[in-house]
C-alpha positions as MATLAB code, in Angstrom:
seq = 'MSQSKGSSIKRNSPPPIVFILAFLAFLGGSYWFISHQKSDSWQQHNNAQLSNSVNNSTGTERMSIGNGLLISADASSEKKAGIQAFSQGNFALAVNQFKASLQKRKNDPETLIYLNNAQIGNKPAYKIAVSVPIGSNLNVAQEILRGVAQAQEQINQNGGINGTPLLVEIANDENNPEIAKEIATKLVQDSNVLAVIGHNASDASLEAAPIYQKSQLVAITPTSSAQNLTEIGDYIFRAVPNNRLVAERLARQIVKSDRKTKILVCSDGKASEKIYFQKMFISAIEAEGSQVVDTVCDFAAPNFNANAIVSAAVANGAEGILLNPHIDRFDPSIAIIKANKGRLTLYGTSTLYTFKTLQEGQENVNGMVLAVPWHPDSSVDNSFAANAQNYWGGTVNWRTAMAYDATQAIIAGLHQSNTREGLKQALHNPELNAQGASEIVKFSPSGERLGDSTLVQVQPRSSGYEFVSLQQ';
ca = [
      -7.123    2.788   20.218;
      -8.856    2.192   23.542;
     -11.417    3.739   25.893;
     -10.261    6.133   28.589;
     -10.119    5.185   32.255;
     -12.646    7.803   33.086;
     -15.305    5.798   31.478;
     -15.244    3.427   34.350;
     -16.430    6.061   36.827;
     -19.871    5.158   38.340;
     -22.757    7.220   37.153;
     -26.421    6.728   36.776;
     -26.497    3.744   34.419;
     -28.147    4.349   31.078;
     -30.355    1.719   29.453;
     -28.357   -1.389   28.249;
     -29.335   -0.563   24.557;
     -26.981    2.524   24.826;
     -23.915    0.276   25.743;
     -24.741   -1.991   22.796;
     -24.980    0.849   20.223;
     -21.800    2.442   21.646;
     -19.883   -0.865   21.253;
     -21.082   -1.187   17.662;
     -20.058    2.336   16.900;
     -16.643    1.653   18.405;
     -16.139   -1.400   16.190;
     -17.289    0.539   13.101;
     -14.941    3.469   13.930;
     -12.011    1.125   14.483;
     -12.525   -0.635   11.174;
     -12.797    2.680    9.350;
      -9.627    3.965   10.946;
      -7.549    0.834   10.306;
      -8.747    0.499    6.669;
      -7.935    4.173    5.908;
      -4.565    3.879    7.594;
      -3.779    0.954    5.196;
      -5.019    2.782    2.101;
      -3.169    5.985    2.976;
       0.134    4.109    3.442;
       0.335    3.315   -0.298;
       0.856    7.085   -1.119;
       4.041    7.546    0.949;
       7.083    6.080   -0.725;
       9.681    8.071    1.226;
       8.041    7.666    4.647;
      10.019    5.256    6.854;
       6.839    3.873    8.291;
       5.601    2.765    4.871;
       3.600   -0.393    5.213;
       3.970   -3.431    3.119;
       0.395   -3.439    2.179;
       0.066   -5.939   -0.680;
      -0.778   -9.112    1.176;
      -2.096  -12.433    0.174;
      -4.907  -14.124    2.098;
      -2.407  -15.255    4.809;
      -1.122  -11.737    5.301;
       2.369  -12.269    3.819;
       4.122   -9.076    3.042;
       4.665   -8.657   -0.666;
       6.214   -5.247   -1.243;
       9.187   -3.305    0.253;
      11.508   -0.546   -0.347;
      13.778   -1.606    2.506;
      11.342   -1.736    5.507;
      10.353   -5.459    4.917;
      12.152   -8.856    4.352;
      10.928  -10.410    1.243;
      13.893  -12.852    0.744;
      14.232  -14.713    3.991;
      16.625  -17.404    2.650;
      20.073  -16.873    4.035;
      19.182  -13.534    5.474;
      22.026  -12.242    7.663;
      21.445  -10.723   11.071;
      22.845   -7.447    9.712;
      20.308   -7.458    6.914;
      17.556   -7.901    9.341;
      18.910   -5.231   11.543;
      19.161   -2.853    8.522;
      15.452   -3.568    7.641;
      14.528   -2.801   11.252;
      16.431    0.438   11.192;
      14.995    1.418    7.919;
      11.519    0.913    9.217;
      12.138    3.177   12.105;
      13.627    5.893    9.936;
      17.191    5.414   10.996;
      18.663    5.428    7.533;
      22.287    5.927    8.630;
      22.206    2.739   10.825;
      20.360    0.920    7.894;
      23.058    1.882    5.527;
      25.842    0.530    7.880;
      23.894   -2.738    8.450;
      23.119   -3.286    4.757;
      26.841   -2.657    3.882;
      27.852   -5.116    6.566;
      25.414   -7.733    5.240;
      26.816   -7.334    1.719;
      30.273   -8.020    3.097;
      28.945  -11.491    4.123;
      26.592  -12.106    1.185;
      27.903  -10.163   -1.861;
      25.390  -11.670   -4.264;
      22.225  -10.598   -2.518;
      20.438   -8.144   -4.817;
      17.719   -7.309   -2.356;
      20.181   -5.965    0.171;
      21.984   -3.828   -2.466;
      18.624   -2.283   -3.563;
      17.678   -1.579    0.126;
      21.189   -0.066    0.674;
      20.680    2.296   -2.247;
      17.158    3.192   -0.969;
      18.549    3.763    2.518;
      21.125    6.083    1.204;
      18.309    8.102   -0.371;
      16.379    8.227    2.934;
      13.740   10.911    2.791;
      15.247   12.858   -0.036;
      13.290   13.374   -3.265;
      13.760   10.350   -5.777;
      12.399    8.868   -8.846;
      10.558    5.652   -7.917;
      10.230    2.566  -10.001;
       9.151   -0.919   -8.943;
      10.245   -4.455   -9.882;
       7.929   -7.530   -9.597;
       9.536  -10.931   -9.368;
       8.624  -14.490   -8.284;
      10.309  -14.643   -4.985;
       7.774  -17.115   -3.521;
       7.750  -19.554   -6.469;
      11.087  -19.296   -8.121;
      13.720  -17.608   -5.953;
      16.615  -18.185   -8.293;
      14.910  -16.423  -11.171;
      13.742  -13.632   -8.846;
      17.274  -12.921   -7.725;
      18.714  -13.109  -11.231;
      16.223  -10.289  -12.302;
      16.811   -8.333   -9.129;
      20.597   -8.297   -9.834;
      20.079   -6.579  -13.131;
      17.900   -3.956  -11.484;
      20.195   -3.503   -8.542;
      23.279   -3.109  -10.666;
      21.641   -0.418  -12.834;
      20.298    1.480   -9.731;
      23.740    1.376   -8.038;
      25.523    2.662  -11.076;
      23.165    5.653  -11.766;
      22.966    6.617   -8.109;
      26.737    6.526   -7.723;
      27.104    8.798  -10.765;
      24.894   11.562   -9.444;
      21.442   10.124  -10.226;
      19.075   11.130  -13.061;
      19.628   14.866  -13.621;
      20.689   15.015   -9.979;
      17.800   12.873   -8.656;
      18.525    9.374   -7.253;
      16.540    6.166   -8.345;
      14.551    4.425   -5.659;
      13.429    0.809   -6.237;
      10.433   -0.978   -4.726;
      10.454   -4.785   -4.819;
       7.341   -6.822   -5.158;
       6.806  -10.617   -4.861;
       4.188  -11.846   -7.310;
       5.103  -15.586   -7.250;
       4.336  -15.748  -10.988;
       0.789  -15.883   -9.868;
      -1.558  -13.936  -12.276;
      -4.053  -12.968   -9.523;
      -1.207  -11.723   -7.286;
       0.318   -9.877  -10.217;
      -3.027   -8.106  -10.754;
      -3.230   -7.089   -7.091;
       0.300   -5.738   -7.124;
      -0.285   -3.909  -10.426;
      -3.429   -2.365   -8.981;
      -1.499   -1.034   -6.001;
       1.418    0.308   -8.089;
      -0.791    2.302  -10.444;
      -2.532    3.899   -7.388;
       0.941    5.180   -6.186;
       1.482    8.280   -8.250;
       5.088    8.219   -7.249;
       5.795    5.087   -9.286;
       6.999    6.122  -12.665;
       7.624    2.603  -14.200;
       7.551   -1.139  -13.456;
       9.996   -3.808  -14.374;
       7.937   -6.994  -14.682;
       6.591   -9.476  -14.703;
       8.536  -12.735  -15.152;
       6.064  -15.301  -16.365;
       3.878  -14.438  -19.382;
       0.602  -15.454  -17.736;
       1.371  -12.926  -14.814;
       2.443  -10.261  -17.317;
      -0.652  -10.674  -19.437;
      -2.917  -10.161  -16.406;
      -1.181   -7.223  -15.102;
      -0.425   -5.332  -18.376;
      -4.035   -4.133  -18.960;
      -3.985   -2.507  -15.518;
      -0.735   -0.675  -16.293;
      -2.063    0.326  -19.751;
      -5.375    1.714  -18.390;
      -3.578    3.828  -15.788;
      -0.843    4.810  -18.171;
       2.057    3.353  -16.242;
       5.132    2.014  -18.247;
       5.781   -1.687  -17.752;
       8.767   -3.446  -19.272;
       8.990   -7.219  -18.796;
      12.535   -8.422  -18.775;
      11.607  -12.107  -19.583;
       8.103  -12.583  -20.940;
       7.831  -13.851  -24.595;
       4.042  -13.685  -24.825;
       3.487  -12.517  -28.384;
       0.280  -10.565  -27.687;
       1.671   -8.767  -24.599;
       2.865   -5.589  -26.300;
      -0.391   -5.500  -28.344;
      -2.207   -4.521  -25.054;
      -1.058   -0.887  -25.463;
       1.719    1.618  -25.892;
       2.770    1.574  -22.210;
       3.808   -2.067  -22.434;
       7.301   -3.026  -23.556;
       9.419   -6.232  -23.809;
      13.216   -6.423  -23.210;
      13.630   -9.821  -24.811;
      13.696  -10.544  -28.565;
      10.661  -11.355  -30.525;
       9.485  -15.053  -30.520;
       9.497  -15.318  -34.241;
      13.192  -14.352  -34.480;
      14.120  -16.795  -31.715;
      12.270  -19.548  -33.480;
      13.981  -18.787  -36.792;
      17.426  -18.717  -35.127;
      16.868  -22.087  -33.630;
      15.512  -23.510  -36.947;
      18.536  -22.363  -38.821;
      20.832  -24.046  -36.369;
      18.986  -27.390  -36.371;
      18.540  -27.540  -40.143;
      21.488  -25.726  -41.733;
      24.154  -26.255  -39.126;
      23.183  -29.579  -37.547;
      21.391  -30.946  -40.686;
      18.469  -32.501  -38.682;
      15.431  -33.425  -40.788;
      12.889  -34.580  -38.147;
      12.310  -32.890  -34.796;
      10.084  -33.746  -31.751;
       8.548  -30.680  -30.169;
       7.824  -30.789  -26.394;
       5.899  -27.797  -25.057;
       3.564  -26.719  -22.231;
      -0.018  -26.801  -23.326;
      -1.220  -24.710  -20.408;
       0.991  -21.673  -21.216;
      -0.241  -19.492  -24.027;
       3.186  -18.067  -24.857;
       4.582  -21.598  -25.169;
       1.870  -22.612  -27.480;
       2.562  -19.640  -29.673;
       6.255  -20.270  -29.782;
       5.530  -23.901  -30.750;
       3.632  -22.612  -33.713;
       6.394  -20.155  -34.776;
       9.004  -22.905  -34.455;
       7.045  -25.410  -36.495;
       6.576  -22.780  -39.131;
      10.278  -21.934  -39.138;
      11.510  -25.520  -39.155;
       9.215  -26.335  -42.073;
      10.333  -23.275  -43.954;
      13.873  -24.501  -43.679;
      12.836  -27.823  -45.180;
      12.566  -30.094  -42.155;
       9.569  -31.466  -40.346;
       8.120  -32.150  -36.873;
       7.239  -35.767  -35.977;
       3.657  -36.321  -34.875;
       4.577  -37.710  -31.378;
       2.612  -35.735  -28.810;
       4.790  -34.259  -26.053;
       2.847  -31.897  -23.801;
       4.481  -31.098  -20.427;
       1.086  -30.185  -19.029;
      -0.603  -33.508  -19.878;
      -1.957  -35.468  -16.919;
      -0.654  -38.690  -18.470;
       2.841  -37.309  -19.331;
       5.368  -40.182  -19.682;
       8.832  -39.115  -20.618;
      10.186  -42.604  -21.382;
       7.167  -43.469  -23.696;
       7.419  -40.153  -25.498;
      11.108  -40.397  -26.248;
      10.660  -44.023  -27.414;
       7.824  -43.043  -29.735;
       9.821  -40.112  -31.069;
      12.841  -42.415  -31.830;
      10.535  -44.855  -33.480;
       9.086  -42.040  -35.653;
      12.483  -41.115  -36.998;
      13.154  -37.984  -34.779;
      16.748  -36.750  -34.780;
      16.387  -33.972  -32.247;
      14.162  -32.621  -29.506;
      12.975  -29.060  -28.973;
      12.190  -28.426  -25.230;
       9.862  -25.429  -24.619;
       8.903  -25.594  -20.817;
       7.253  -23.077  -18.501;
       9.583  -21.687  -15.894;
       7.309  -22.836  -12.956;
       6.598  -26.265  -14.581;
      10.173  -27.351  -15.266;
      10.455  -30.888  -14.093;
       8.875  -32.547  -17.124;
      11.572  -31.221  -19.344;
      14.257  -32.646  -17.030;
      12.401  -35.897  -17.295;
      12.599  -35.766  -21.114;
      16.283  -35.070  -20.872;
      16.980  -37.973  -18.586;
      14.809  -40.442  -20.642;
      16.659  -39.371  -23.883;
      20.032  -40.409  -22.511;
      21.800  -38.500  -25.215;
      20.118  -40.394  -28.129;
      18.545  -37.377  -29.761;
      20.232  -33.938  -30.070;
      18.592  -31.508  -27.642;
      17.497  -27.908  -28.346;
      15.647  -25.574  -26.119;
      14.359  -22.042  -25.395;
      15.947  -19.651  -22.895;
      13.863  -20.985  -19.967;
      16.210  -23.993  -19.869;
      19.107  -21.588  -19.116;
      19.327  -22.455  -15.366;
      21.671  -24.074  -12.978;
      19.066  -26.711  -12.370;
      19.327  -27.936  -16.058;
      23.077  -28.414  -15.756;
      22.901  -29.923  -12.257;
      20.160  -32.499  -12.873;
      20.986  -33.094  -16.560;
      24.715  -33.690  -16.358;
      26.072  -35.725  -19.192;
      22.516  -36.023  -20.648;
      22.490  -32.300  -21.548;
      26.017  -32.291  -23.045;
      25.693  -30.695  -26.463;
      22.218  -29.221  -25.980;
      21.740  -25.902  -27.823;
      19.622  -22.996  -26.418;
      18.549  -19.710  -28.013;
      18.914  -16.980  -25.332;
      18.670  -13.127  -25.432;
      22.271  -12.711  -24.172;
      25.364  -14.441  -23.016;
      28.488  -12.902  -21.397;
      30.662  -14.031  -24.169;
      28.232  -13.016  -27.008;
      29.977   -9.694  -27.404;
      33.658   -8.679  -27.672;
      33.540   -5.501  -25.535;
      31.299   -6.443  -22.636;
      31.929   -4.138  -19.713;
      28.566   -5.043  -18.227;
      29.634   -8.725  -17.681;
      32.915   -7.769  -16.102;
      31.137   -5.284  -13.717;
      28.547   -7.896  -12.920;
      31.323  -10.216  -11.992;
      32.629   -7.716   -9.542;
      29.160   -6.920   -8.182;
      27.919  -10.431   -7.639;
      31.223  -12.552   -7.395;
      30.193  -14.773  -10.301;
      28.912  -14.858  -13.822;
      25.354  -13.635  -14.504;
      22.879  -14.894  -17.132;
      20.417  -13.477  -19.645;
      17.722  -12.622  -17.139;
      20.141  -10.362  -15.168;
      21.160   -8.747  -18.433;
      17.600   -8.106  -19.650;
      16.542   -6.677  -16.245;
      19.499   -4.374  -16.498;
      18.588   -3.375  -19.994;
      14.960   -2.669  -18.906;
      16.226   -0.468  -16.017;
      18.720    1.264  -18.263;
      15.971    2.088  -20.726;
      13.814    3.547  -17.937;
      16.767    5.586  -16.654;
      17.379    6.875  -20.200;
      13.731    7.807  -20.587;
      13.678    9.547  -17.207;
      16.510   11.768  -18.233;
      14.166   13.202  -20.863;
      10.884   13.197  -18.791;
      10.012   12.368  -15.209;
       6.273   11.856  -15.896;
       4.550    8.549  -16.816;
       3.356   10.045  -20.107;
       6.652   11.593  -20.952;
       8.537    8.326  -20.102;
       6.310    6.359  -22.476;
       7.086    8.796  -25.259;
      10.782    8.684  -24.527;
      10.880    4.889  -24.740;
       9.131    4.998  -28.141;
      11.624    7.582  -29.423;
      13.934    5.849  -31.941;
      16.766    8.105  -30.746;
      16.487    6.655  -27.179;
      20.143    6.157  -25.983;
      20.099    3.488  -23.382;
      23.256    1.464  -23.073;
      22.329   -2.060  -22.251;
      24.344   -5.136  -21.379;
      25.753   -5.524  -24.839;
      24.055   -2.929  -27.114;
      21.885    0.111  -27.226;
      18.355   -0.738  -26.082;
      15.740    0.202  -28.632;
      12.116   -0.655  -29.004;
       9.931   -0.961  -32.118;
       6.793    1.286  -32.402;
       4.742   -1.518  -30.867;
       7.103   -1.873  -27.826;
       9.025   -4.982  -29.022;
      12.788   -5.105  -28.360;
      14.883   -4.634  -31.463;
      17.601   -7.172  -31.605;
      18.100  -11.004  -32.095;
      18.902  -13.829  -29.746;
      22.205  -15.709  -29.531;
      23.011  -19.441  -29.260;
      24.630  -21.214  -26.389;
      25.616  -24.896  -26.026;
      26.146  -27.026  -22.971;
      29.722  -28.242  -22.891;
      31.845  -30.057  -20.351;
      34.296  -28.118  -18.184;
      36.542  -29.209  -15.348;
      34.005  -28.267  -12.762;
      31.032  -29.947  -14.594;
      28.967  -28.491  -17.422;
      28.562  -24.961  -18.645;
      26.552  -22.889  -21.146;
      29.156  -21.795  -23.688;
      28.503  -19.226  -26.438;
      28.311  -20.400  -30.034;
      29.851  -17.505  -31.935;
      28.028  -17.132  -35.264;
];
């Protein structure tokens, strides 16, 4: 926006105050125009010029349907060209570029989602969003995105939902509660968004959930175990098993199978869901007849000392350690693992199911048992795991499976109703028929996932260490 050249033609000069007022009016008008342009862009999900409008204080782009690069790590030139073409409305070129990128980097879920969105172009679609911690935990973000991408690809290749394709918007919340709230606020304002898959961390989910509930937008977390999350309202769902069931499963393994009588519990005192799980676990372990040693092990403590904690636990007669870390404060649990040096049997929550655990733990994690929502070998007939192997060129973990389950549930619900209210009702319907990674996905009346966890153990393999299913 600029002044015309004609304004420079000499005329009788008005008083200086006129120029001052005109300049102020120009600034005010420019601000109004720009701010309204940004606001209006949120309402256009099929417009190729859609702006990635959720920014942090530094202006980093946080949301995209294919017109913005959120995952810059190892981004191919073809992927960048596809994004450029998408942003210009050249969907045919975008499709070709995204396909070429996937030939180079098969396991990039962002590119697969963008490819599916580009194939939709400006055609009508059912739009959902997925919010993941790209900026703070890229591996976890990609694990979740793979589940969503696989479900989107499968439904769109099979004719869509009652003939309508599924469009996915990706958001980067960094597991930051304030950013999660900002993203949630923008998503509920977009009437095209019918559901949200997210968030990853419980503190981010707990901040965003009231916004979704108030605006009646379905949100299914694929990973959060916060006990009071689904209590926020009937639009909030969880794809992972209930904390109490997980705690009881671990307690039975520790006491009945491994016959441990005293356990050290290490948890994160800054994470509410970790504090709650600790209480559930202590109740479960005591109900089985064992006890927890009184050694304090708080991953969030400023004076945390792994060597001193393990030594004290051994002195207090501990026979095992339960590790319950926060996904973004992971290193203290690794410190305990290394300080333990195999002396006490290790147990843990699903947060520890990461490559980093195996890579940094090595022989120190040999034999560690985790309770996880899913494992590729936990069911006999597992077509999802085989398909995932073909999609991504490797084995996927429970985060991918739970994100897939959440997306499958939304797809099944949209088959019944394409409104926010109707989708919520469909998800609460006990007859919901959503085929998940290993079972039909169903929710309790309160939005909790119906089902139990499974146990895995770290065991040595020729290539190092792996998480192996403990069939029970």
